[in-house]
C-alpha positions as CSV (number, residue, x, y, z in Angstrom):
1,X,-6.1,-4.6,23.1
2,X,-5.8,-5.1,26.6
3,X,-2.4,-2.7,27.5
4,X,-0.7,-4.7,24.6
5,X,2.4,-2.4,24.9
6,X,3.7,-1.1,27.6
7,X,4.0,2.7,28.7
8,X,1.3,3.2,25.9
9,X,-1.0,4.8,28.6
10,X,0.0,7.5,30.5
11,X,-1.7,7.2,34.0
12,X,-3.2,10.7,35.4
13,X,-3.1,11.6,39.1
14,X,-5.6,9.5,41.3
15,X,-7.3,12.9,41.6
16,X,-8.5,13.1,38.2
17,X,-12.3,13.8,38.1
18,X,-14.7,12.1,35.6
19,X,-16.4,14.0,33.1
20,X,-20.1,13.5,33.2
21,X,-22.5,12.6,30.3
22,X,-24.3,15.6,31.1
23,X,-25.0,17.9,33.8
24,X,-27.6,16.0,35.6
25,X,-25.2,12.9,35.9
26,X,-23.5,12.7,39.0
27,X,-20.0,11.8,39.8
28,X,-18.7,8.4,39.9
29,X,-17.8,8.6,43.5
30,X,-21.4,9.8,44.2
31,X,-23.0,6.4,42.8
32,X,-24.6,4.3,45.4
33,X,-23.1,1.4,43.6
34,X,-19.6,2.1,42.9
35,X,-18.0,-0.2,45.2
36,X,-19.9,-3.3,43.8
37,X,-20.6,-2.3,40.3
38,X,-24.1,-3.9,40.9
39,X,-27.7,-2.4,41.0
40,X,-31.2,-3.9,40.2
41,X,-33.0,-3.8,36.8
42,X,-35.6,-1.1,38.3
43,X,-32.9,1.0,40.3
44,X,-34.5,1.0,43.7
45,X,-32.1,-1.6,45.2
46,X,-28.4,-2.5,44.6
47,X,-26.8,-6.1,44.3
48,X,-25.0,-5.5,47.1
49,X,-28.0,-4.9,49.3
50,X,-27.7,-0.9,49.5
51,X,-30.9,0.8,49.2
52,X,-31.2,3.4,47.2
53,X,-33.8,6.7,47.2
54,X,-36.8,6.5,44.7
55,X,-36.5,9.4,42.3
56,X,-38.4,12.0,42.1
57,X,-40.5,13.2,39.0
58,X,-38.1,15.6,37.6
59,X,-35.0,13.4,38.5
60,X,-36.4,10.3,37.0
61,X,-37.0,12.9,33.7
62,X,-33.5,13.3,34.0
63,X,-32.9,9.3,34.5
64,X,-34.8,8.7,31.3
65,X,-33.4,11.5,29.0
66,X,-29.6,9.9,30.2
67,X,-31.2,6.3,29.4
68,X,-32.2,7.9,25.9
69,X,-28.4,9.2,25.4
70,X,-26.9,6.3,26.8
71,X,-28.0,3.9,23.9
72,X,-27.3,6.5,21.2
73,X,-23.6,6.2,22.2
74,X,-24.0,2.3,22.4
75,X,-25.8,2.4,18.9
76,X,-23.9,5.1,17.0
77,X,-21.7,2.5,15.2
78,X,-24.0,-0.4,14.9
79,X,-25.1,-2.0,11.1
80,X,-27.7,-4.7,10.5
81,X,-27.7,-6.1,6.7
82,X,-30.0,-8.9,5.5
83,X,-28.4,-11.3,2.7
84,X,-30.7,-12.4,0.1
85,X,-31.4,-16.2,0.0
86,X,-30.3,-16.5,-3.3
87,X,-28.3,-13.8,-5.4
88,X,-28.0,-15.0,-8.5
89,X,-25.3,-17.1,-8.4
90,X,-26.5,-19.7,-5.5
91,X,-27.9,-20.2,-2.2
92,X,-26.5,-18.4,0.7
93,X,-25.2,-19.5,4.2
94,X,-25.9,-16.2,5.7
95,X,-29.7,-14.7,6.4
96,X,-28.1,-11.5,8.2
97,X,-25.9,-10.1,10.4
98,X,-25.2,-7.3,12.8
99,X,-22.1,-5.6,14.1
100,X,-21.1,-2.9,16.5
101,X,-18.3,-1.0,18.1
102,X,-17.5,1.2,20.9
103,X,-14.3,2.7,21.0
104,X,-11.8,3.1,24.5
105,X,-9.1,4.3,22.5
106,X,-9.0,7.6,20.7
107,X,-9.2,6.8,17.6
108,X,-10.6,3.1,18.0
109,X,-8.1,0.9,17.4
110,X,-10.3,-1.8,16.5
111,X,-11.6,-2.6,13.0
112,X,-14.5,-4.6,11.3
113,X,-14.8,-6.0,7.5
114,X,-17.8,-7.7,5.4
115,X,-17.9,-8.8,2.1
116,X,-19.5,-11.4,-0.4
117,X,-17.1,-13.0,-3.0
118,X,-18.4,-12.1,-6.2
119,X,-15.8,-14.4,-8.6
120,X,-16.0,-17.2,-6.2
121,X,-19.0,-18.6,-3.5
122,X,-19.5,-17.7,0.5
123,X,-18.7,-14.5,2.8
124,X,-16.1,-13.3,4.2
125,X,-16.3,-11.5,7.9
126,X,-13.3,-10.2,9.6
127,X,-12.5,-8.8,13.4
128,X,-9.3,-6.5,13.7
129,X,-7.8,-5.4,16.9
130,X,-5.1,-3.1,16.7
131,X,-2.3,-2.2,19.0
132,X,0.6,0.6,18.9
133,X,-1.9,2.7,17.1
134,X,-4.6,2.1,14.4
135,X,-2.7,2.1,11.6
136,X,-1.7,-1.2,10.8
137,X,-5.3,-2.5,12.0
138,X,-6.8,-0.3,9.4
139,X,-4.7,-1.2,6.5
140,X,-5.4,-5.1,7.1
141,X,-9.0,-4.5,7.5
142,X,-9.1,-3.1,4.0
143,X,-6.6,-5.6,2.2
144,X,-7.0,-8.9,4.0
145,X,-10.4,-10.2,2.7
146,X,-9.2,-8.9,-1.1
147,X,-5.7,-11.3,-1.0
148,X,-8.3,-14.0,0.2
149,X,-11.0,-13.6,-2.6
150,X,-8.3,-13.5,-5.1
151,X,-6.5,-16.5,-3.9
152,X,-9.7,-18.6,-4.3
153,X,-10.3,-17.5,-8.0
154,X,-10.1,-19.6,-10.7
155,X,-7.0,-19.4,-13.2
156,X,-9.6,-18.0,-16.1
157,X,-10.8,-15.5,-13.1
158,X,-7.5,-14.2,-12.8
159,X,-6.5,-13.8,-16.3
160,X,-9.6,-11.8,-16.6
161,X,-8.3,-9.6,-14.2
162,X,-4.9,-9.2,-15.5
163,X,-6.1,-8.5,-19.0
164,X,-8.8,-5.9,-18.0
165,X,-5.4,-3.8,-16.1
166,X,-3.4,-4.7,-19.3
167,X,-6.5,-2.9,-21.3
168,X,-6.8,-0.2,-18.9
169,X,-10.3,-1.5,-18.6
170,X,-13.1,-1.8,-15.4
171,X,-11.7,-4.7,-13.5
172,X,-14.7,-6.8,-12.8
173,X,-15.5,-6.4,-9.1
174,X,-13.9,-8.8,-6.8
175,X,-16.0,-8.0,-3.8
176,X,-18.9,-6.7,-2.5
177,X,-18.8,-4.7,0.6
178,X,-21.0,-3.9,3.3
179,X,-19.5,-0.8,4.6
180,X,-20.6,1.0,7.7
181,X,-21.3,4.7,7.7
182,X,-18.0,5.5,10.0
183,X,-15.6,3.2,8.1
184,X,-12.4,4.9,6.6
185,X,-10.1,4.3,3.7
186,X,-6.5,5.0,3.1
187,X,-7.1,6.6,-0.1
188,X,-3.7,8.3,-0.6
189,X,-2.1,4.3,-0.5
190,X,-4.9,3.2,-2.5
191,X,-2.9,2.9,-5.7
192,X,-0.1,1.0,-3.8
193,X,-2.8,-1.3,-2.8
194,X,-4.4,-2.2,-5.7
195,X,-0.5,-2.8,-7.4
196,X,0.7,-5.3,-4.5
197,X,-2.7,-6.8,-5.2
198,X,-2.2,-7.3,-9.0
199,X,1.6,-8.9,-8.5
200,X,0.4,-11.2,-5.8
201,X,-2.5,-12.6,-8.7
202,X,0.5,-12.5,-11.5
203,X,2.5,-14.6,-9.2
204,X,-0.4,-17.2,-8.7
205,X,-1.3,-17.0,-12.6
206,X,2.5,-18.1,-12.9
207,X,2.1,-21.0,-10.7
208,X,1.2,-23.8,-12.6
209,X,-0.8,-25.7,-9.4
210,X,-3.3,-22.8,-9.0
211,X,-5.9,-24.3,-11.7
212,X,-9.6,-23.6,-10.2
213,X,-8.2,-21.7,-7.3
214,X,-7.2,-22.1,-3.5
215,X,-9.8,-24.1,-1.3
216,X,-10.7,-21.7,1.4
217,X,-8.4,-22.6,4.3
218,X,-5.1,-22.4,1.8
219,X,-6.4,-19.1,0.7
220,X,-6.9,-17.8,4.2
221,X,-3.8,-19.1,5.5
222,X,-1.8,-17.9,2.4
223,X,-3.5,-14.2,2.2
224,X,-2.4,-14.1,6.0
225,X,0.9,-14.7,5.3
226,X,1.6,-13.0,2.1
227,X,-0.3,-9.4,3.1
228,X,2.2,-9.6,6.1
229,X,5.1,-9.9,3.6
230,X,4.2,-6.9,1.7
231,X,3.5,-4.8,4.9
232,X,6.8,-5.6,5.6
233,X,8.3,-4.7,2.4
234,X,6.3,-1.4,1.9
235,X,8.0,-0.1,4.7
236,X,11.2,-0.7,3.7
237,X,11.1,0.8,0.0
238,X,11.0,4.3,-1.4
239,X,7.7,5.4,-2.7
240,X,6.2,8.3,-4.7
241,X,5.5,10.8,-1.6
242,X,6.2,11.3,1.9
243,X,2.7,10.5,2.6
244,X,2.3,7.3,1.3
245,X,5.8,6.3,2.8
246,X,4.8,7.5,6.2
247,X,1.7,5.5,6.5
248,X,3.5,2.3,5.3
249,X,6.2,2.6,8.3
250,X,3.1,3.3,10.7
251,X,1.5,0.2,9.3
252,X,4.4,-1.8,9.5
253,X,5.4,-0.8,13.4
254,X,1.9,-0.9,14.7
255,X,0.2,-4.2,14.9
256,X,-3.4,-5.5,14.5
257,X,-4.4,-9.5,15.4
258,X,-7.3,-11.0,13.1
259,X,-10.0,-13.2,12.9
260,X,-11.3,-13.8,9.7
261,X,-14.3,-16.2,8.7
262,X,-15.4,-17.7,5.4
263,X,-19.1,-19.0,5.6
264,X,-20.1,-20.9,2.9
265,X,-23.3,-23.6,2.8
266,X,-21.1,-26.6,3.7
267,X,-19.0,-24.7,6.6
268,X,-17.6,-22.4,8.0
269,X,-13.5,-21.8,8.0
270,X,-11.7,-19.8,10.4
271,X,-8.4,-18.5,10.3
272,X,-7.0,-16.8,13.5
273,X,-3.8,-15.0,14.7
274,X,-3.7,-13.4,17.9
275,X,-6.3,-13.0,20.4
276,X,-9.7,-12.1,18.8
277,X,-12.0,-14.9,18.9
278,X,-14.6,-16.8,16.7
279,X,-17.9,-18.5,18.7
280,X,-20.7,-20.8,17.4
281,X,-23.7,-20.3,18.9
282,X,-25.7,-23.7,18.8
283,X,-29.3,-24.6,20.0
284,X,-29.4,-27.8,21.6
285,X,-32.7,-30.4,21.1
286,X,-34.2,-28.9,24.4
287,X,-33.8,-25.2,23.5
288,X,-31.0,-24.3,25.2
289,X,-27.3,-22.7,23.9
290,X,-23.8,-24.2,24.2
291,X,-20.8,-22.3,22.6
292,X,-18.5,-24.0,20.0
293,X,-15.1,-22.4,20.2
294,X,-13.9,-21.8,16.4
295,X,-10.4,-20.4,17.4
296,X,-8.1,-20.5,20.2
297,X,-6.8,-17.0,21.7
298,X,-3.1,-16.7,21.0
299,X,-1.7,-15.4,24.2
300,X,0.2,-16.3,27.6
301,X,-2.5,-18.4,28.9
302,X,-2.8,-20.8,25.8
303,X,0.3,-23.5,27.0
304,X,0.7,-24.8,23.6
305,X,1.4,-21.3,22.2
306,X,3.8,-20.7,24.7
307,X,5.5,-24.0,23.8
308,X,5.7,-23.4,20.1
309,X,7.4,-20.1,20.7
310,X,10.2,-21.2,23.3
311,X,10.9,-24.1,20.6
312,X,11.8,-21.2,18.2
313,X,14.3,-19.8,20.1
314,X,17.6,-21.4,21.9
315,X,17.3,-22.8,25.3
316,X,19.0,-20.0,26.8
317,X,15.9,-17.7,26.0
318,X,13.3,-19.7,27.4
319,X,12.9,-17.6,30.5
320,X,12.8,-14.2,28.6
321,X,11.1,-14.8,25.7
322,X,7.8,-14.5,27.5
323,X,8.1,-12.4,30.4
324,X,4.9,-11.1,32.9
325,X,2.7,-12.9,30.5
326,X,3.8,-10.8,27.3
327,X,5.7,-11.4,24.5
328,X,9.8,-10.2,25.8
329,X,8.0,-8.5,28.6
330,X,6.1,-6.1,26.0
331,X,3.4,-7.5,23.7
332,X,0.1,-9.5,24.8
333,X,-0.9,-11.1,21.9
334,X,1.4,-13.8,20.2
335,X,0.4,-13.6,16.4
336,X,-0.1,-10.4,14.8
337,X,0.3,-8.2,11.6
338,X,2.7,-5.8,11.4
339,X,4.3,-5.2,14.5
340,X,8.0,-5.5,12.8
341,X,9.8,-4.4,16.1
342,X,9.5,-8.0,16.8
343,X,10.2,-9.8,13.3
344,X,13.0,-7.5,11.6
345,X,16.5,-7.0,12.7
346,X,17.6,-4.3,15.0
347,X,20.3,-3.1,11.3
348,X,17.3,-3.1,9.0
349,X,14.6,-1.1,12.1
350,X,17.3,1.4,12.5
351,X,18.2,1.5,8.8
352,X,14.6,2.3,7.9
353,X,13.7,4.9,10.7
354,X,16.9,6.6,9.5
355,X,15.8,6.8,6.0
356,X,13.1,8.8,6.4
357,X,13.0,12.2,5.1
358,X,13.9,14.6,7.9
359,X,10.4,17.0,7.1
360,X,8.2,13.7,8.0
361,X,6.6,14.1,11.3
362,X,7.9,11.3,13.3
363,X,6.2,11.5,16.8
364,X,4.5,8.3,15.7
365,X,7.7,6.7,16.0
366,X,8.8,7.4,19.4
367,X,7.4,4.7,20.7
368,X,9.4,2.3,18.2
369,X,12.6,3.7,18.8
370,X,12.5,1.7,22.4
371,X,14.3,-1.6,21.7
372,X,12.6,-4.5,23.3
373,X,14.5,-6.1,26.2
374,X,16.4,-9.8,25.4
375,X,16.1,-9.0,21.4
376,X,18.4,-11.9,20.6
377,X,17.2,-14.1,17.9
378,X,14.5,-12.4,15.8
379,X,11.9,-12.9,14.7
380,X,10.0,-13.2,17.8
381,X,6.3,-12.7,15.9
382,X,4.5,-14.2,13.0
383,X,1.1,-14.0,11.6
384,X,1.1,-17.5,10.5
385,X,-3.2,-18.2,11.4
386,X,-4.7,-21.1,13.1
387,X,-7.2,-22.5,11.0
388,X,-10.5,-24.4,12.0
389,X,-13.4,-25.9,9.8
390,X,-16.8,-26.8,11.1
391,X,-19.1,-28.4,9.1
392,X,-22.7,-26.9,9.3
393,X,-25.3,-28.3,11.1
394,X,-29.2,-27.4,11.7
395,X,-28.5,-26.5,15.2
396,X,-25.9,-24.2,14.2
397,X,-27.7,-20.7,14.2
398,X,-24.9,-18.3,14.4
399,X,-21.4,-16.9,14.7
400,X,-19.7,-14.5,16.9
401,X,-16.6,-12.5,16.0
402,X,-15.0,-10.3,18.4
403,X,-12.4,-8.5,19.8
404,X,-10.6,-8.8,22.9
405,X,-12.4,-6.1,24.7
406,X,-15.5,-8.4,24.6
407,X,-14.1,-11.3,25.7
408,X,-12.1,-9.3,28.6
409,X,-15.8,-8.6,29.9
410,X,-17.5,-11.7,29.2
411,X,-17.2,-15.5,28.3
412,X,-18.1,-17.3,25.1
413,X,-20.6,-19.1,26.8
414,X,-22.6,-15.7,28.2
415,X,-21.9,-13.9,24.8
416,X,-23.8,-17.1,23.1
417,X,-26.5,-17.1,25.9
418,X,-27.1,-13.6,25.4
419,X,-27.6,-13.7,21.4
420,X,-29.6,-17.0,22.0
421,X,-31.8,-15.6,24.2
422,X,-32.1,-12.2,22.0
423,X,-33.0,-14.5,18.7
424,X,-35.6,-16.8,20.3
425,X,-36.8,-14.2,22.7
426,X,-36.9,-17.0,25.1
427,X,-34.9,-16.8,28.5
428,X,-35.0,-20.6,29.8
429,X,-34.5,-21.3,33.3
430,X,-33.3,-24.3,35.2
431,X,-35.8,-25.8,37.8
432,X,-35.0,-25.0,41.3
433,X,-32.4,-28.0,42.4
434,X,-32.7,-29.8,45.5
435,X,-30.0,-28.2,46.8
436,X,-31.1,-24.6,46.1
437,X,-34.3,-25.5,48.4
438,X,-32.0,-25.6,51.3
439,X,-30.7,-22.1,50.8
440,X,-31.1,-19.7,53.7
441,X,-33.4,-16.5,53.2
442,X,-30.1,-14.3,52.2
443,X,-29.1,-16.6,49.5
444,X,-32.3,-17.7,48.2
445,X,-32.7,-13.4,47.6
446,X,-29.4,-13.7,45.6
447,X,-31.0,-16.9,43.5
448,X,-34.3,-14.7,42.8
449,X,-32.1,-12.1,41.6
450,X,-30.0,-13.8,39.2
451,X,-32.9,-15.4,37.8
452,X,-35.3,-12.5,37.6
453,X,-32.2,-10.9,35.7
454,X,-31.8,-13.6,33.3
455,X,-35.7,-12.9,32.3
456,X,-35.0,-9.3,31.5
457,X,-36.2,-8.4,28.1
458,X,-33.5,-7.1,25.4
459,X,-33.2,-2.8,25.0
460,X,-31.4,-3.3,21.6
461,X,-32.6,-5.0,18.4
462,X,-29.1,-5.2,17.1
463,X,-27.5,-8.3,18.8
464,X,-24.3,-7.0,18.7
465,X,-25.3,-3.9,20.5
466,X,-27.0,-6.1,22.9
467,X,-23.7,-7.7,23.7
468,X,-22.1,-4.7,24.0
469,X,-24.4,-3.2,26.7
470,X,-24.3,-6.6,28.5
471,X,-20.1,-6.4,28.6
472,X,-20.2,-3.2,30.4
473,X,-23.4,-3.0,32.2
474,X,-23.9,-6.5,33.6
475,X,-24.0,-6.3,37.8
476,X,-22.9,-8.9,40.3
477,X,-26.2,-11.1,39.6
478,X,-26.1,-10.7,35.3
479,X,-28.6,-8.3,35.9
480,X,-28.3,-4.9,33.3
481,X,-27.1,-2.2,35.8
482,X,-27.2,0.9,34.5
483,X,-25.1,3.1,36.8
484,X,-22.5,1.0,36.0
485,X,-23.5,1.7,32.4
486,X,-23.6,5.3,32.6
487,X,-20.4,5.3,34.5
488,X,-18.0,3.4,32.2
489,X,-19.7,5.7,29.4
490,X,-19.1,8.8,31.1
491,X,-15.1,8.2,31.5
492,X,-13.3,11.0,29.6
493,X,-11.0,10.0,27.1
494,X,-7.8,9.9,28.8
495,X,-9.3,7.9,31.4
496,X,-11.8,5.5,29.3
497,X,-8.7,3.2,28.1
498,X,-7.6,2.4,31.6
499,X,-11.1,0.9,32.6
500,X,-12.0,-0.8,29.3
501,X,-11.1,-1.4,26.1
502,X,-12.1,-1.0,22.4
503,X,-15.3,-3.3,21.7
504,X,-16.2,-4.9,18.5
505,X,-18.6,-7.5,17.8
506,X,-20.2,-9.2,14.8
507,X,-23.0,-11.7,15.1
508,X,-23.6,-13.5,11.9
509,X,-26.8,-15.5,11.8
510,X,-26.7,-18.6,9.5
511,X,-29.5,-20.1,7.2
512,X,-30.6,-23.4,8.8
513,X,-33.3,-24.2,6.6
514,X,-30.5,-24.1,4.0
515,X,-28.3,-26.6,5.9
516,X,-31.3,-28.9,6.4
517,X,-32.4,-29.1,2.6
518,X,-28.4,-30.2,2.0
519,X,-28.9,-33.0,4.3
């Protein structure tokens, strides 16, 4: 998140030096393109107009090695999965998906999830952006898709789950997960998570209205709310070990936004809480690309969200609920999991913190000892997701899910254009307009720079990596600037978060042929 919590980043002296990627890399201050962050693709001339000297053979070799190193860094966490069109249960609306992450925080506070529903239909994809640490995003990424899938299961399916648990038999798999090599799980808390998931399906079984299971939008909404309730309760009750107790409190006091999509043969359901984003890539009849938003950011730039929040509190707090574009002057996302510091009463917060055993490491709670200003009528925060449905059409080609670290660096339209041209291999250029024909020589040169940048081939087979490379390395005219990209990746751990955020991107390619068959 973009500085979600005040005081979270300690700024070092301005004289701090930057660690290079390799001994051959000069420091940022030695770069010819530093002031404009722009350089040509060939490296011969900066977008700012400054001429660069050509490299010697030895220097050119070093530069090429550094390009390989940069690509290695960018591709370290990428993932690509092809989905069978028919899996024995039905046709799939997803052909494949590609995903990647690049950390700015240490450790990375973003998480991602992808799974096929085995007891129902469709696939689930999620992007989770943590703040105040990674604990909440980690727990939500492990658990939320299970809650959604269980809510969609029929009563008969839930009865089978419960029967297997009672008989101590293996439980039928609920999800087929697509894990990356770098994914992590809370193994110590696994039994607690299963126990509370079981309580959830037991309550669904007790409901006389469950029948064939919830619809995807109802399941998404209910799963968000129920998991957040479980996170809150788990931090308040005793546990079998100090480690589980400590983890539960970390999860509850940290926070995470979430954007989850259920993709089925009929359409896409999106549930969003916070400032992650879902965008649909649409290919128009002329081959051009357009972006269709499937979520809205819940932050201070969303006027409807501001009015919703203000209406929930007394008129006397109208000017204090949002201060400096943050909730109570502290938190940027206006919906999230966890963040009990903005949900619990002050008495409950104090009671929970005082109940901890003295032997538990409390360093992680130092941040939460601070009471938000004007904390008069909690709760100030909720996780209730905003739901969106889109019926699939043949021209709908892919879905992009991204954390706000991606959207801080590029617009939805730019992301769709990059993925669309990466998919088709075709870079459409509009004809030079009559107005553009009247440009002077300098303006025409700028126009040529921009058009040349749009026509550059992709360096990455993975579309998510392609997005991240452009998010960090795009110059003034849309060209990939190797100098800027190298500098952003060379930032040491204690400075990286000052210049960029954790970035997560997942690109889901839709089976357009299947949609055509259904019409």
